C-alpha positions as CSV (number, residue, x, y, z in Angstrom):
1,X,97.6,162.5,152.0
2,X,96.7,159.5,150.0
3,X,99.2,158.9,147.2
4,X,96.7,158.9,144.3
5,X,94.1,161.3,145.7
6,X,93.3,164.2,143.4
7,X,92.7,167.5,145.2
8,X,89.8,169.7,144.4
9,X,90.3,172.2,141.7
10,X,89.3,175.1,143.8
11,X,92.1,174.5,146.4
12,X,94.7,174.9,143.7
13,X,97.3,172.6,142.2
14,X,99.8,170.9,144.3
15,X,102.8,168.8,143.6
16,X,102.2,165.1,144.1
17,X,105.1,162.9,145.2
18,X,105.0,159.2,144.4
19,X,106.9,156.5,146.1
20,X,109.5,154.7,144.2
21,X,108.9,151.0,143.5
22,X,111.5,148.2,143.3
23,X,112.0,146.0,140.2
24,X,110.7,142.3,140.3
25,X,111.5,141.9,144.0
26,X,115.3,142.0,143.9
27,X,115.6,145.2,145.7
28,X,117.7,146.8,143.0
29,X,116.4,149.7,140.9
30,X,116.2,149.0,137.2
31,X,118.5,151.2,135.3
32,X,119.2,151.4,131.6
33,X,122.8,151.3,130.3
34,X,123.6,154.1,128.0
35,X,124.2,153.1,124.4
36,X,127.6,153.6,123.0
37,X,127.6,155.8,120.0
38,X,129.6,154.7,117.0
39,X,132.1,157.2,115.8
40,X,131.0,158.7,112.5
41,X,133.2,158.1,109.5
42,X,134.5,161.1,107.9
43,X,133.3,161.3,104.3
44,X,136.0,162.2,101.8
45,X,135.7,165.6,100.5
46,X,134.2,165.9,97.1
47,X,136.5,167.2,94.4
48,X,135.4,170.4,93.0
49,X,135.0,169.8,89.3
50,X,135.3,173.5,88.6
51,X,138.7,173.7,90.2
52,X,141.5,173.6,87.8
53,X,144.5,171.3,88.2
54,X,147.7,172.9,89.3
55,X,150.3,173.1,86.6
56,X,153.8,172.1,87.6
57,X,156.2,175.0,87.7
58,X,159.3,175.0,85.7
59,X,161.4,174.9,88.9
60,X,159.8,171.6,90.0
61,X,161.8,168.5,89.3
62,X,160.1,165.5,87.6
63,X,160.4,162.2,89.4
64,X,159.0,158.7,88.5
65,X,158.7,155.4,90.2
66,X,160.0,152.3,88.4
67,X,157.4,149.6,88.0
68,X,157.9,146.0,88.9
69,X,156.0,144.2,86.1
70,X,157.2,141.5,83.8
71,X,158.2,144.0,81.1
72,X,160.0,146.4,83.6
73,X,163.7,146.9,83.0
74,X,166.1,145.3,85.4
75,X,166.9,147.4,88.4
76,X,170.4,148.9,88.8
77,X,171.0,147.1,92.0
78,X,170.0,143.6,90.7
79,X,172.7,141.2,89.7
80,X,172.6,138.6,86.8
81,X,172.5,135.8,89.4
82,X,169.3,137.3,90.8
83,X,167.7,137.3,87.3
84,X,168.6,133.7,86.8
85,X,167.0,132.7,90.1
86,X,163.8,134.6,89.2
87,X,163.7,132.9,85.7
88,X,164.2,129.4,87.3
89,X,161.4,130.2,89.8
90,X,159.1,131.3,87.0
91,X,159.9,128.1,85.0
92,X,159.1,126.0,88.0
93,X,155.8,127.7,88.6
94,X,154.8,127.3,84.9
95,X,155.7,123.6,85.0
96,X,153.6,123.1,88.2
97,X,150.7,124.8,86.5
98,X,150.9,122.6,83.4
99,X,151.0,119.4,85.6
100,X,148.0,120.7,87.5
101,X,146.1,121.2,84.2
102,X,147.1,117.7,82.9
103,X,149.4,119.1,80.2
104,X,152.9,117.6,80.3
105,X,155.2,118.5,77.4
106,X,157.6,115.9,76.2
107,X,161.1,116.9,75.8
108,X,162.1,117.2,72.2
109,X,165.2,115.4,71.1
110,X,168.0,117.5,70.0
111,X,167.9,118.5,66.3
112,X,170.2,117.0,63.8
113,X,173.1,118.9,62.5
114,X,172.1,121.1,59.6
115,X,174.0,122.0,56.5
116,X,173.0,125.0,54.5
117,X,169.7,125.4,56.5
118,X,168.6,121.8,55.8
119,X,168.8,118.7,57.9
120,X,171.6,116.4,57.0
121,X,170.4,112.8,56.9
122,X,173.0,110.1,57.0
123,X,172.0,106.7,55.6
124,X,173.8,103.5,55.9
125,X,175.6,102.3,52.7
126,X,173.6,99.0,52.6
127,X,170.3,100.9,52.7
128,X,171.3,103.1,49.8
129,X,172.4,100.1,47.7
130,X,169.0,98.4,48.4
131,X,167.1,101.5,47.4
132,X,169.0,101.8,44.1
133,X,168.3,98.1,43.3
134,X,164.6,98.5,44.1
135,X,164.4,101.5,41.8
136,X,166.1,99.6,38.9
137,X,163.8,96.5,39.3
138,X,160.6,98.5,39.8
139,X,158.0,98.1,36.9
140,X,157.3,101.0,34.7
141,X,154.2,103.1,35.5
142,X,150.9,102.0,34.0
143,X,150.0,103.5,30.7
144,X,147.3,106.1,30.3
145,X,145.0,103.3,28.9
146,X,143.8,102.6,32.5
147,X,142.0,106.0,32.6
148,X,140.5,105.3,29.2
149,X,139.2,101.9,30.3
150,X,137.7,103.5,33.5
151,X,135.9,106.1,31.4
152,X,134.7,103.4,29.0
153,X,133.3,101.3,32.0
154,X,131.4,104.4,33.3
155,X,129.9,105.1,29.9
156,X,128.9,101.4,29.5
157,X,127.3,101.4,33.0
158,X,125.4,104.6,32.2
159,X,124.1,103.2,28.9
160,X,123.1,99.9,30.6
161,X,121.0,101.8,33.3
162,X,119.3,103.8,30.5
163,X,118.3,100.7,28.5
164,X,117.3,98.8,31.6
165,X,114.9,101.6,32.6
166,X,113.4,101.6,29.1
167,X,112.8,97.9,29.2
168,X,111.0,98.0,32.5
169,X,108.7,100.9,31.6
170,X,107.4,99.9,28.1
171,X,105.6,96.9,26.6
172,X,107.4,94.0,25.0
173,X,106.4,95.3,21.5
174,X,108.1,98.7,22.2
175,X,111.2,96.9,23.6
176,X,111.5,94.9,20.4
177,X,111.3,98.0,18.3
178,X,114.0,99.6,20.5
179,X,116.5,96.8,19.8
180,X,115.6,96.7,16.1
181,X,116.4,100.5,15.8
182,X,119.7,100.2,17.6
183,X,121.4,96.8,17.1
184,X,124.3,97.7,19.5
185,X,121.9,98.4,22.4
186,X,121.4,94.6,23.1
187,X,125.1,94.0,23.4
188,X,125.6,97.1,25.6
189,X,122.7,96.0,27.8
190,X,124.1,92.5,28.4
191,X,127.7,93.8,28.9
192,X,126.3,96.0,31.8
193,X,124.2,93.1,33.0
194,X,127.3,90.9,33.4
195,X,128.9,93.6,35.6
196,X,125.8,93.6,37.8
197,X,125.8,89.8,38.1
198,X,129.3,89.9,39.6
199,X,128.1,92.1,42.4
200,X,125.2,89.8,43.4
201,X,125.5,87.4,46.4
202,X,124.4,84.6,44.0
203,X,123.4,84.0,40.4
204,X,119.8,82.8,40.4
205,X,120.3,81.0,37.0
206,X,122.7,78.6,38.7
207,X,119.9,77.5,41.1
208,X,117.5,77.0,38.2
209,X,120.2,74.9,36.4
210,X,120.4,72.6,39.4
211,X,116.7,72.2,39.4
212,X,116.5,71.4,35.7
213,X,119.2,68.7,36.1
214,X,116.9,66.9,38.6
215,X,114.0,66.4,36.1
216,X,114.0,63.8,33.3
217,X,116.4,64.4,30.4
218,X,113.6,63.9,28.0
219,X,111.7,67.0,29.2
220,X,111.6,69.8,26.6
221,X,112.4,73.3,28.0
222,X,111.7,76.8,26.8
223,X,114.0,79.5,28.1
224,X,112.0,82.8,27.8
225,X,114.4,85.7,27.8
226,X,117.6,83.6,27.7
227,X,120.1,86.4,27.2
228,X,123.3,84.6,26.1
229,X,121.8,81.1,26.3
230,X,123.7,79.8,29.3
231,X,120.9,77.4,30.4
232,X,121.0,75.5,27.1
233,X,124.8,75.1,27.5
234,X,124.5,73.7,31.1
235,X,121.8,71.0,30.9
236,X,121.4,67.9,28.7
237,X,117.8,68.6,27.8
238,X,116.4,70.0,24.6
239,X,116.2,73.8,25.2
240,X,114.6,76.4,23.1
241,X,116.4,79.6,23.9
242,X,114.4,82.8,23.0
243,X,115.1,86.5,23.3
244,X,114.5,89.8,21.5
245,X,117.9,89.5,19.9
246,X,119.9,86.4,19.0
247,X,123.3,86.7,20.7
248,X,124.2,83.2,19.3
249,X,123.3,81.0,16.4
250,X,121.1,78.6,18.5
251,X,119.0,81.4,20.0
252,X,115.6,82.2,18.5
253,X,115.1,86.0,18.0
254,X,111.5,86.7,18.8
255,X,109.1,88.5,21.1
256,X,108.4,86.1,24.0
257,X,104.8,87.1,24.0
258,X,104.5,85.6,20.5
259,X,106.9,82.7,20.0
260,X,107.1,80.4,16.9
261,X,106.7,77.3,19.1
262,X,103.9,74.9,18.6
263,X,101.0,74.7,21.1
264,X,101.5,72.3,24.0
265,X,105.1,71.5,22.9
266,X,107.0,72.2,26.1
267,X,107.3,70.5,29.5
268,X,109.0,73.4,31.3
269,X,109.0,77.2,30.9
270,X,111.8,79.2,32.5
271,X,111.7,82.9,33.3
272,X,115.0,83.9,35.0
273,X,115.1,87.7,35.5
274,X,113.1,88.2,32.3
275,X,109.7,89.4,33.5
276,X,110.4,92.9,32.1
277,X,107.8,95.2,30.6
278,X,104.3,96.3,31.5
279,X,102.3,93.4,29.9
280,X,103.2,90.3,32.0
281,X,99.7,88.8,31.4
282,X,100.7,88.4,27.7
283,X,103.9,86.6,28.8
284,X,102.0,83.9,30.8
285,X,99.2,83.5,28.3
286,X,101.9,82.6,25.7
287,X,103.4,80.2,28.3
288,X,100.0,78.6,28.8
289,X,99.6,78.1,25.0
290,X,103.0,76.3,24.5
291,X,103.1,74.3,27.7
292,X,101.5,70.9,28.1
293,X,98.9,70.3,30.7
294,X,100.6,70.0,34.1
295,X,103.7,71.6,32.7
296,X,105.9,73.5,35.1
297,X,106.9,77.2,35.2
298,X,110.1,78.2,37.1
299,X,110.5,81.9,37.9
300,X,113.4,83.7,39.5
301,X,113.1,87.5,40.2
302,X,114.6,90.2,42.3
303,X,113.0,90.5,45.7
304,X,112.5,94.3,45.6
305,X,110.2,94.1,42.5
306,X,107.4,92.5,44.5
307,X,104.9,94.7,46.4
308,X,102.5,91.9,47.1
309,X,103.4,88.2,46.4
310,X,99.8,87.1,46.9
311,X,98.6,89.5,44.1
312,X,101.3,88.0,41.8
313,X,100.1,84.5,42.6
314,X,96.5,85.5,41.8
315,X,97.5,87.0,38.4
316,X,99.2,83.7,37.4
317,X,96.1,81.8,38.6
318,X,94.1,83.9,36.1
319,X,96.4,82.7,33.4
320,X,95.8,79.0,34.2
321,X,98.7,78.3,36.7
322,X,98.6,77.2,40.3
323,X,101.5,77.7,42.6
324,X,103.4,74.6,43.7
325,X,105.9,76.2,46.0
326,X,107.8,79.4,46.6
327,X,111.0,80.4,48.3
328,X,111.0,84.0,49.5
329,X,113.5,83.5,52.3
330,X,116.5,83.7,50.0
331,X,118.2,87.1,50.3
332,X,117.9,89.3,47.2
333,X,115.9,86.9,45.1
334,X,112.5,85.1,45.1
335,X,111.9,81.7,43.5
336,X,108.6,80.3,42.4
337,X,107.3,77.0,40.8
338,X,103.8,77.0,39.1
339,X,102.0,74.2,37.3
340,X,99.6,74.6,34.3
341,X,96.2,73.3,35.5
342,X,93.9,74.5,32.7
343,X,94.0,76.0,29.2
344,X,93.4,79.7,28.9
345,X,93.1,81.1,25.3
346,X,95.3,84.1,24.4
347,X,92.2,86.0,23.4
348,X,91.1,86.1,27.1
349,X,90.9,89.7,28.3
350,X,92.8,90.0,31.6
351,X,93.7,93.0,33.6
352,X,97.3,94.0,32.8
353,X,99.8,93.6,35.6
354,X,103.5,94.1,36.1
355,X,106.2,94.1,38.7
356,X,108.1,97.1,40.1
357,X,111.0,98.2,37.9
358,X,114.5,97.2,39.0
359,X,116.5,100.4,38.6
360,X,120.2,100.3,39.2
361,X,121.8,103.2,40.9
362,X,125.1,104.8,39.8
363,X,127.9,103.5,42.0
């Protein structure tokens, strides 16, 4: 019978036998190795929550196990030498741990002997004698007047700042009325002004004095806003010192926008830190009136007051002055020299101009 022949259905079913075949030509039948089954782990039995815990009987004896923690009491079998060895070992471990962390504690020197709970300090007799002599020769403490002088200085500085702010924010007419109403305000202002001058890197008046000494001694000078009249005391020229209040007998008390000087009577006009107020065009129209043709104007002002130097130069040009030179490289101050080139009547209507106010902060 052919191995894969299928008999007819009518002859009935027969058992067909197939020949066994060998694996890939090695003559050995392929057999599968049985897999080893892993033993199953026994799961712990779940505790029955409903079951009640057994209560110890009165006959049962209570026993405990002694702990071995750092707070545990020493055992009965341990000896003092064993405890010392354990302590030394613990100290060594702690020291190694501190070294590993970069923390090394310095050994403290032994404390001095105490007496009555306080340290007993022993001094050499020669040191004691020197201290006694120093106490005897020491000057007495300063009197309480130092505090009063400090308060007086602060009050003076506060009043100076208030007056200074008023002078920069009003016209020269109102500033004149302010000093007429309070005669002590002028002295208070200049006392505070002297304190401010000491804090400046340089005094601009000293530079103007050097400049005036270079011109002919016959030149007549007008010091507009002279303060205490230092310029007149420092140069050999004839100087007309003018300010709102006469601090000295040789100073002319007047408004520098309307002076008593004759027209074209000056060779030089000086404005050293005196361009205060909101009507500077009136200042320079008066300077144009009293100066001779080609007369010079010297100006020194604080640097922070200028927003635009070119605008300042144009305003003076409208008043009849041309700029000769300027020095704006000096720290804290600007210096200008102008020359009168034409006459401009005081009745000329010009746009008012002013510089930024110089307000001193409380220190």
